[in-house]
C-alpha positions as CSV (number, residue, x, y, z in Angstrom):
1,M,72.1,-170.8,23.6
2,S,69.6,-173.3,25.0
3,P,65.9,-172.9,24.3
4,A,65.3,-171.8,27.9
5,E,67.8,-169.0,27.5
6,C,66.3,-167.6,24.3
7,S,65.4,-163.9,24.6
8,P,61.6,-163.2,24.2
9,S,60.6,-161.5,21.0
10,P,60.4,-157.7,21.1
11,A,57.0,-158.0,19.4
12,N,55.3,-158.3,22.8
13,S,55.1,-155.3,25.0
14,L,54.5,-157.2,28.2
15,P,57.1,-156.9,30.9
16,A,59.8,-159.6,31.1
17,V,58.9,-162.5,33.4
18,A,60.4,-165.9,34.1
19,T,58.9,-167.8,31.2
20,V,60.3,-171.2,32.2
21,P,60.4,-172.8,35.7
22,A,63.6,-172.8,37.8
23,G,65.7,-175.8,37.0
24,D,65.2,-178.2,34.2
25,P,62.2,-177.2,32.1
26,W,62.0,-180.7,30.6
27,R,61.6,-182.4,34.0
28,S,58.1,-183.6,34.9
29,H,56.9,-184.1,38.5
30,T,54.2,-186.6,39.6
31,V,50.9,-185.2,40.6
32,R,47.8,-186.9,42.1
33,I,44.2,-186.1,41.1
34,E,42.6,-185.1,44.4
35,G,39.2,-184.3,42.8
36,I,37.3,-183.8,39.6
37,V,34.4,-181.3,39.2
38,E,32.2,-181.3,36.1
39,E,31.8,-177.6,35.4
40,I,29.6,-177.9,32.3
41,P,28.8,-180.9,30.0
42,G,32.1,-182.2,28.6
43,V,34.3,-179.9,30.7
44,Q,36.0,-181.0,34.0
45,T,38.2,-179.2,36.5
46,Y,41.0,-181.4,37.8
47,D,42.4,-180.6,41.3
48,L,46.0,-181.7,41.3
49,R,48.6,-182.1,44.1
50,F,52.4,-182.7,43.9
51,L,53.5,-185.9,45.5
52,D,56.9,-184.4,46.2
53,Q,56.5,-181.9,49.0
54,E,59.7,-180.1,48.2
55,V,58.5,-179.5,44.7
56,A,55.1,-178.3,46.0
57,G,56.8,-175.9,48.4
58,R,58.8,-174.1,45.7
59,Y,56.1,-174.1,42.9
60,R,54.7,-170.7,42.0
61,F,52.7,-169.4,39.1
62,L,51.1,-166.2,37.8
63,P,47.6,-165.7,36.3
64,G,47.5,-166.7,32.7
65,Q,50.4,-169.2,32.8
66,F,50.0,-172.8,31.8
67,N,51.4,-176.3,32.7
68,M,52.2,-179.2,30.5
69,L,50.2,-182.2,31.6
70,H,51.9,-185.4,30.6
71,L,50.3,-188.9,30.5
72,P,53.1,-191.4,29.9
73,G,52.8,-193.4,26.7
74,I,50.1,-190.9,25.4
75,G,51.6,-187.4,25.3
76,E,51.5,-183.9,26.7
77,A,49.0,-181.1,26.5
78,A,49.4,-177.4,27.4
79,I,46.6,-176.5,29.9
80,S,46.0,-173.1,31.5
81,I,46.1,-173.0,35.3
82,S,42.7,-172.1,36.6
83,S,43.3,-172.0,40.3
84,D,44.2,-169.3,42.8
85,P,47.8,-168.1,42.6
86,A,47.7,-167.4,46.3
87,N,47.5,-171.2,46.9
88,P,50.0,-172.6,44.3
89,Q,50.2,-176.1,45.9
90,Q,46.5,-176.7,45.0
91,L,46.5,-176.7,41.2
92,A,43.4,-176.7,39.1
93,H,43.1,-177.2,35.4
94,T,39.8,-176.9,33.5
95,V,39.8,-179.2,30.5
96,R,37.5,-180.2,27.6
97,A,38.3,-183.6,26.1
98,V,39.2,-182.8,22.5
99,G,42.3,-184.9,21.7
100,N,44.4,-187.9,22.6
101,V,45.8,-186.5,25.8
102,T,42.6,-184.8,27.1
103,D,40.5,-187.9,26.1
104,A,42.8,-190.0,28.2
105,L,42.7,-187.5,31.1
106,A,38.9,-187.7,31.0
107,R,39.2,-191.5,31.7
108,L,41.2,-190.9,35.0
109,H,39.7,-190.8,38.5
110,P,40.6,-189.2,41.8
111,G,43.7,-191.0,43.2
112,D,45.2,-191.5,39.7
113,T,48.5,-189.9,38.9
114,L,50.0,-188.1,35.9
115,M,53.0,-185.9,35.2
116,L,53.3,-182.1,35.2
117,R,55.9,-179.6,34.2
118,G,55.7,-175.9,34.4
119,P,54.7,-173.2,34.8
120,F,55.3,-171.7,31.4
121,G,54.4,-168.5,29.5
122,R,53.8,-164.8,30.0
123,P,50.9,-164.0,32.3
124,W,48.1,-161.5,32.3
125,P,49.4,-158.0,33.3
126,V,47.5,-158.0,36.6
127,A,50.3,-156.6,38.8
128,E,51.1,-153.9,36.2
129,S,47.5,-152.7,36.1
130,T,46.8,-151.5,39.6
131,G,44.7,-148.4,39.8
132,R,43.1,-149.0,36.5
133,D,39.7,-150.3,35.3
134,L,40.1,-154.0,34.4
135,V,37.8,-155.6,31.9
136,L,38.1,-159.3,31.4
137,V,36.2,-160.8,28.4
138,A,36.0,-164.5,27.8
139,G,34.3,-166.7,25.2
140,G,33.4,-170.3,26.3
141,L,36.3,-172.2,27.8
142,G,38.4,-169.0,27.6
143,L,37.2,-168.1,31.1
144,A,39.5,-170.9,32.4
145,S,42.5,-168.9,31.4
146,Q,41.1,-165.9,33.3
147,R,39.8,-167.6,36.5
148,A,43.2,-167.3,38.3
149,A,43.3,-163.6,37.4
150,I,39.7,-163.1,38.6
151,R,40.5,-164.6,41.9
152,E,43.6,-162.5,42.3
153,L,41.7,-159.4,41.4
154,A,38.9,-160.2,43.7
155,R,41.3,-160.7,46.6
156,R,43.1,-157.4,45.8
157,R,39.9,-155.6,44.6
158,A,40.8,-152.3,46.5
159,E,43.9,-151.9,44.4
160,Y,41.9,-151.4,41.2
161,A,39.5,-148.7,40.1
162,S,37.0,-151.4,38.8
163,V,36.9,-155.0,37.7
164,T,34.4,-156.3,35.2
165,V,34.0,-159.8,33.8
166,V,32.1,-160.3,30.6
167,H,31.5,-164.0,29.7
168,G,29.8,-165.4,26.7
169,A,28.7,-169.0,25.8
170,K,26.8,-170.8,23.1
171,E,23.8,-171.3,25.5
172,P,23.1,-170.8,29.2
173,S,24.3,-174.3,30.2
174,G,27.7,-173.5,28.8
175,L,28.5,-170.6,31.2
176,L,31.5,-171.6,33.3
177,Y,32.0,-171.3,37.1
178,T,28.5,-169.9,37.7
179,H,28.8,-171.3,41.3
180,E,31.5,-168.7,41.9
181,Y,29.7,-165.6,40.5
182,R,28.2,-164.7,43.9
183,E,31.7,-164.8,45.5
184,W,33.2,-162.6,42.8
185,K,30.3,-160.1,43.0
186,A,30.6,-160.0,46.8
187,A,34.3,-159.0,46.3
188,G,33.2,-156.1,44.1
189,V,33.6,-157.7,40.7
190,V,30.9,-156.9,38.1
191,V,29.9,-160.0,36.2
192,R,28.0,-159.8,32.9
193,T,26.9,-162.8,30.9
194,I,25.5,-163.4,27.4
195,V,24.7,-166.4,25.2
196,D,24.6,-166.9,21.4
197,G,21.2,-168.6,21.6
198,L,18.8,-170.7,23.5
199,P,18.6,-174.5,23.6
200,Q,16.5,-176.1,20.9
201,G,12.9,-176.2,21.9
202,T,13.2,-173.3,24.3
203,A,10.7,-170.6,23.4
204,T,11.7,-167.8,25.7
205,T,14.6,-166.5,27.8
206,E,12.4,-167.0,30.9
207,N,12.1,-170.8,30.1
208,A,15.9,-171.0,29.7
209,A,16.7,-169.2,32.9
210,G,16.7,-172.4,34.9
211,D,19.7,-173.7,32.9
212,A,22.0,-171.1,34.4
213,A,20.8,-169.2,37.4
214,M,23.5,-166.6,37.0
215,W,22.8,-165.8,33.3
216,D,21.7,-162.2,32.7
217,G,19.1,-163.3,30.2
218,R,20.9,-161.6,27.3
219,V,21.2,-163.3,23.9
220,G,23.8,-162.0,21.4
221,L,27.6,-161.7,21.2
222,V,30.1,-160.7,23.9
223,T,30.9,-157.6,21.7
224,D,27.3,-156.5,22.4
225,L,28.2,-156.2,26.1
226,V,31.6,-154.7,25.5
227,N,30.1,-152.0,23.3
228,E,27.8,-151.1,26.2
229,L,30.6,-150.6,28.8
230,T,32.0,-147.3,29.7
231,M,35.7,-147.5,29.1
232,L,37.9,-144.6,29.9
233,S,40.8,-144.5,27.4
234,D,43.4,-143.3,29.9
235,R,42.8,-146.0,32.6
236,T,41.2,-149.1,31.0
237,T,43.0,-152.4,30.5
238,L,41.1,-155.2,28.7
239,L,42.1,-158.9,28.9
240,C,40.5,-161.2,26.4
241,C,40.5,-165.0,25.8
242,G,38.5,-167.0,23.3
243,P,38.5,-168.0,19.6
244,D,40.7,-165.7,17.5
245,P,37.8,-164.1,15.6
246,M,36.1,-163.3,18.9
247,M,39.2,-161.8,20.4
248,T,39.8,-159.7,17.3
249,A,36.2,-158.4,17.4
250,V,36.5,-157.6,21.1
251,A,39.8,-155.8,20.7
252,H,38.4,-153.6,17.9
253,A,35.4,-152.8,20.1
254,A,37.8,-151.6,22.8
255,L,39.7,-149.6,20.2
256,R,36.5,-147.9,19.2
257,H,36.2,-146.8,22.9
258,D,39.7,-145.3,22.4
259,V,41.4,-147.9,24.6
260,P,45.0,-148.0,23.4
261,A,46.0,-151.2,21.6
262,E,48.9,-151.5,24.1
263,Q,46.3,-151.9,26.9
264,V,44.3,-154.6,25.1
265,F,45.7,-158.1,25.8
266,V,44.7,-161.5,24.2
267,S,45.7,-165.0,25.1
268,L,46.4,-167.3,22.2
269,E,45.9,-171.0,22.0
270,R,48.2,-173.0,19.7
271,N,49.6,-176.5,19.6
272,M,52.6,-176.8,21.9
273,A,54.8,-179.8,22.4
274,C,57.9,-178.5,24.3
275,A,56.8,-175.2,26.0
276,V,60.4,-173.8,25.7
277,R,60.5,-172.5,22.1
278,H,62.3,-175.6,20.8
279,C,59.8,-177.7,18.7
280,G,58.4,-174.8,16.6
281,L,54.8,-176.1,16.6
282,C,53.5,-172.9,18.2
283,Q,55.3,-170.4,16.0
284,F,53.0,-167.6,15.0
285,G,54.6,-165.3,12.6
286,P,57.9,-164.2,14.3
287,V,56.8,-165.2,17.8
288,F,56.4,-168.4,19.8
289,V,53.2,-168.7,21.8
290,C,54.8,-170.9,24.5
291,Q,57.4,-168.3,25.5
292,D,56.5,-164.9,23.9
293,G,52.9,-165.6,25.0
294,P,50.3,-167.0,25.5
295,V,49.4,-163.4,26.5
296,F,50.2,-160.7,24.0
297,S,49.3,-157.1,23.6
298,F,47.0,-156.5,20.7
299,A,49.3,-153.9,19.4
300,A,52.0,-156.5,19.0
301,I,49.9,-159.4,17.7
302,E,47.3,-157.7,15.5
303,P,49.3,-157.9,12.2
304,Y,49.5,-161.7,12.5
305,L,45.9,-162.3,13.6
306,S,44.7,-160.7,10.4
307,I,46.5,-163.3,8.3
308,P,44.2,-166.2,7.5
309,H,45.3,-169.7,8.7
310,L,48.6,-168.5,10.2
């Protein structure tokens, strides 16, 4: 059995989806950088377009999936797709330069080309959650994994009981996509923000407000906001992305609201080199993040998140 044909692990309760693209999952396609937007210091969004129009015409993705971005001679990196699934030919990836591939990507300019293969992975359960209260919680760059879901939910807002986004950052200038908050709110999405602290030398929250006009003025942890939410146990679904300790804390906060663990979902970030369950780098206990995830129900993944350094 080839890696692309491997059955997903039963540890995840998400519905089955196509976790590898149609055709050869190893085949990369050339994309051109159409634009680069600096979102926050050190984090850029790359707007990519396929050069092959036939490839562009058949490409589709779901919120929460990722692509492998390949720079020949340097390597590949798994990057979440942060653009609108309704317009799959316009692909955005929000990236922080933290390694060889992303450092090299940061040196490119509009008009330059790179290679892309995908999409891969299990998505957020957006389609399966109609009629429910959706709570999306993100720490730092974790919001990039949820941006596609937020845009999908905003467009289909009438199909959900409520949609709330909770975003936390180290300081106000670290809040992502603040230029889109008004659009999300206009669609009926509630947006709550909080920061760990204020920039050095800032005496008050009022003085820091200019750093992020869409910051609520709250200082603390995202769990502080989650604890304040009204979450009905029989109709709430929570989606969370961020560092593992933060996601575990948020999940337990939801459980204290009696939200079932099966309705709490987290997106894991692990090293990936193949994206088709072949190299083994992303193995996490009995599961492979590239195919069984990156989105998992907390009920399925909690036993392994509790093991240090797994």
